[in-house]
N, C-alpha and C positions, 0 to 999 in steps of 0.2 A: 230644869232639864226638859227638853221637848219629849212629850210622851210617846211620840211615834216618829220614825224617820222613814219616809217613803222613797226608796232608791229607784224603784222600777217604774212607778206610775209616771208616765210622760204624756200629757195631753197633746192632742194633735194641734199643730201650729197651722191654723186655718185663717180664713178671711184675709188673705194677702191682697190688700186693696191697691192694686197697681194703678187704679184710676183715681185714687184719692190724691189729688194734686192741687195746684194753685187755683183759687177761684178766679173767675173772670170779673168779679164785682169788687175789685180792689178800691179802697178808699183811704188815701194816705192821711195820717194824723198830722195835726199842726205841731209845731215845735215852740216850746216856751223855755224861759231861763230857769236853771236850777242853781240854787245857792248851796254850796257844799261847806261842810266843816270837818276838820280833823277831830276825831273822837279819842280822848285819852283812855288807854286800857291798861297801861303798865305804870302804876302810880310812882313806883320807886326806880323806874328806868333800869330794871334788872337786865343784865346781858342775857340774850336768848340764843346765842350761837347762830347757826344756819337753820332757818325755819323751813320746814317742808309742808306743814299743814296746820290748821287751827280749827277748833270747834268750840262752841259755847252753849251752855244749858243753864238757865236761871242765872245765878250769880257766879257760876263757875266758867272759867275759860281755860282750855288746855292748849298750850302751844307745843306742837310736836317738832322737835328740833334735834340738832346734832348733840345737844346736851341731855336729851331725854324728853320725857313728857313733863312739861312744866305746868303746874296747876296754879292758877290765879283765882282768888275769890274776892269779888267786889274790887278788882284792880290790884289787889295786894298778893305778892307771892306767898304761896302756902306750902307747897312741897314739890320736889322734883324726883320722879322715878327715872333714874339714869340707866336702868337695865337694858333698855332698847334705845338706840340712837340713830336709827334709820327708819323713815316712814314714807308711805305712799300718799295717803289721804286720811281725812277724818270727817265725821259727821255725827248726827244724832239719829238714833233708830228706836223703834219700840223695844222695850225690854224683852228678853227671851221668853219670859212668862207673861208678857203683855201688861205687867204691873208697872206702869210708868214708862220712862225713857232711859236709854243708855247713851252716854257720850262715848263714842268709839273711834279707834284709829286702826288703819291697816299698816302693819309694820313692813319693813323692807323684805321680809320673807313671805309676805302674803298672809300672815296670821291676823285674825280679828281680835282686838284687845279692847276691853271696856274699862272706864274709870270706876274704880271701886274704893269706897271710903275716902275719896278725895286724895288718894295717895298712891295707888297702885294701878297699873295698866294690866289687868288680868286677861290672859289668853282664854277666849270663850269660843274658839273655833270648833271645839268638839261638841258644843251644845247644838251646833247646826250640822253636825256630821261632816265638817270641812277640815278635819285635822290632817288629812292627806292631800289637801288641795292648796293651791296658791290663789288667794283672792286678789283680783286686780282692782275692783271697784265695789262699793256697796252703797245702797241708798234706801231710804224709807219709801217704799212704794205706797204706803199709807202711813200717816204719822202715828197711828195707834195700834195697827194690827199686822202690817206686812213689811218684810224686809227682803230686798233683792240683792243677790251677790253675783257679780260677774266673775266667771271662772275660765276665761278664755273662750273655749268653744261651747260653753254651757252657761245658762242662767239658773241659779238656784233661788227658790222663793220660800221663805218661812212665813207661816201664818199663826205661829204660836203653838200649834199642835203637831205639825209635820213640816218636813222640807221636801219640796218637789223640784226635780231637775228637768230643765227643758233644753233641747238641742238648738239653742239660739245664741249666737255670738254677737252680743251687743256691746259696743264701747261708748264712752262719753255719756254714761247713763245719768238720768235724773228721774225723779219719781213723784207721784201724787195721785190721789183718787184711784188707788189700786192699779195704776198704770206705770210702766217704765218707758221712758223715751230715750232715744239714743241714735246711734249710727250703725248700720249694717252694710258692708261693702260700699261705703261712700254715700248711702242713701238714708234719709230720715225715716225712722220707724217708731211705732209705739207697740208695746206688748201688754196685753191685759192679763194681769196675774190671777184673775178669777176664772176667766174662760179659756186662757191659753191662746187667744187670738193675736195674730201679728198683723199690723196695718202698715203699709208703706206709702210714703208721700213723695210726690214728684218735685222735690226741691233739691237741686244739686249743690254740692260743695258746702254742706252745713258747717258752721263754726261751732254752734252750741244749740242745745235744745233744753226745754224744761216743761213741766206741767204746772200751770198756775193754780191758785187757790180755787178757781172756778172749775178746775178739771180740764182746762183747755191746753192743748199743745201750743207752745211758743217756740219759734225757730229763728235763729240768726244765721244769715249768710254774711259774706264780707261786706255787702252793700245794702242789705235789706233785713227788715224784721217782719215775720209772719205770725198770725195767730189763727188757731183752729176755729172754724165756723161750720157746724154740721160735719160733713165728711170731707171737707176741703180746707185749704189754708188761704187766708186773705192777707195780701200784702198791706202792711200798716205804715211802713216808714222806709225811706231810702236815705242813706248817707252818701253824699256826693263829694265831701271834702276830706274824709278820713275813713279808714276801714273799721268795720265792726269786729272786735277782737274777742268778746266774751259776753256771757249772759248768765245770770244767777238769780235764784229766788230767795229772798231773805224775809221770812215771816210775813209773807204776802206782798212784799215789794219786789218788783222785777227790775233789777239793776242791769245796765248795759254798759260795756266798755266800748267807746268809740275813739279810736286813736289814743291820745294821751289824756282823755277825760272820761267822765261818767255821765250817764243819763238814767232816767227812770221812765219806764213804760207804764203809763196809766191807761184807763179805759178810753179816754177821749183825747189824749195828747202825749207827746214825748217831751219831757223836761230835761234839758241838757245843760251841763255846766260849761264854763269857759274852758278853752284849751289849756293844756299844761298843768292840770291838777294832779295827775298820777303818772307814774312811769309807763311808757308806751308798751313795755314788755311785761306789764303786770298781769297777774292771774287773779280773777275774782273768786272769792270764797264767801259762802253764805254766813249770816249771823242771825241768831234767834231774836235779836233786838230790832231787826229791820234795817240796821246799818249794813255796810258791806266791808269785808276785809279785802285788802289788796296785797298780794305777795309778789315781791320782785327781788330776784337775786338773793334769796334767803332772808330778806328783810320784810317785816310785816307792818302794815298801817291799817287803820280803821277809819272809815268815812261815813258820814251821815248827812241828811239834808238839814240845812240850817233854817229852821222855821221861826227862830226868835224865842224859843222856849227856854234857852239857857240851861242853868243847872237843874231846874225843875224838870225839863224834858229829858235830860240825861238820867235823872233819878227814875223817871217814869219808864224809860227804856230798860234800865237795869233791874228794876224791882217789880213794876206793875205789868209791863208788857208780857213777861213770861207767864204771869197768872192769866192774862187774856188769852194767850196762845193755848194754854193747857185747858181752860175751862169755857171760854167764851167764843173762840174763833169759829166753831162749827156753825153758829147762828148769826154772828155779828161781823162777818167779813162783808165787803161790798157785794151786794146781790144775795146775801144770806137770807135764811128763812125768817129771821126776826124783822127784816126790812129796816134795820138800824145799824149803820156802819160805825163800829167802835174800835176800828183797827189802828187809829192814829192818836197821837198825843192831843191834837186839837179837839178831836171828838170827845175825849174824856174831860178836857178842860171845860168845854161848852156844857157838859152835863155833870159838873162836879158835885153839885148839891144832890142830884138824883143818885149819883154814884155812892155818896156817903150814906144816904138813906137806905138804898137797896142792897148795896154790897157790904157795908160795914155794920150799919144798924139793923139791916134785914127787915125793914118796914116799908110799906105795908105788907110786902111779900119779898122773900129773899131772891137775890140774884147771885149766882145761877139758880134757876128754879130747882125744886126738889127732884131728885133723880138724875140731875145733870152733873153731879159732883159738888164738892164744897171746898172752900179755901181752908188751908191749914192756919193755925194760929199765927205762924210767922208771916204767911201771906196776908192775913188780915191786918197785922201790924204794919206791914210794908205799904199796903194800899192806904191805910189811915195816915201814916207818916207822910206819904206823898201828897195826899189831899191837904195836909196842913201847909204845904209849900205853895199851893195855888192861891193867888190873890183873889 
C-alpha cells in the first residue's frame, strides 16, 4: 500500500520547448538485411480466443484474451483467470512497493490488474488511488521506481511513496529514464516525471514514440525515424517504399514495423527484413526477451532476429536475458558505464568462460558486484544450465 496519496500537489508544467524541433544536421543511416525467425511461445498450441494484449516477465507470459488472462510458464499453459474477458493493454511495471516488478493488464473497464501467484489478475487500482478512475494506458516511466497512468485529461505518476496527478492529456504513451513520451494535440511531447516539465518537438503526424535505453526520444512518422540529440531530433531513416506503422522497445531492441515487415533500429544502421513477413495491419507489442510480439485481428505471433544461435539462443532469451535485464542492464547496455555491452546472446557466448567464473563460480570477484543485487538460486541454476549448452 502506498504510504501517502497526494491528490492536490500538481507541479507546474513548464519548459514548453516549442523550439525543440528537427535538427538541421540529419545523417541518414544505412540499411542492412535482417533475418527473422518465428519464435514458439505456445508449446501445446492451446486455443487463445481473441487476443487483446500480451506481456511477459521472466518465464511467465500472460495472454489477455476473450477467454480471460491465460498464464503460460516456459511456453506451457499453467492457469486461466476467466473472471475478466475484455482488455485494453498490458505491460510490466515496478511493484507497488518497488520490491520487484508486476505484470499488469488494464481491463475493459479501465481497472489495473496485476498477476498474483501465477493464477489471479488482482485489481490493484486502489493502491494508486485510481479506484474511481478509468485508466486508458500505463507505462513504466522508470523500470524500477516510477509508473505513469494516463487518465484522459490527467497523467498520474507513482514513485512508490505517493501518487501525483498532472493536468496533462498524453496519449500513445511510452516511458523510460523517468520520462514519458507520447502525443498531445497531434504533437510529440515528453514529460519529465521528476520535474514536471513538458517538452514539445516539432515533428508532425507522429505514428509512435519511445524512450530508448540511453534515455533518448525516438519518433516514427509515416515515412521517417528520428532520434533525440541534445534538445532536438535528428532524422535517421526514411522509408520510400512502404509506410512506417509502429515502433516498440523490447529489452533494449528498437523494433520498427515498415509496411508488412519488421526492422531493427541500431546505433549505426537500420536492419530490415524482406517484405511479407508480418500482416500489414499488425500491432507491435514489447517482449522482455528482446523479441517482438505482433498482434493482428486477435491472433498473436512472436518474432526474433535469427542470428544462428538455435535452441541455445532461445534458452538464453527465456532464462538468462531476464536475469541480465534485472541485474546487469544498468551498466552493461550499449554505452553503459561498464563499457562492456552484454545485452545480446552473441556477447554472452563470446564471454562464456568469464561468465561461468564471475557469475556462477563468483571468482575472482562476483558479478553483479556486491551492492548491485544477487542472483536467486533458480537464476544461478538457469545461467549454469544455459552455459552447458554453449559449445
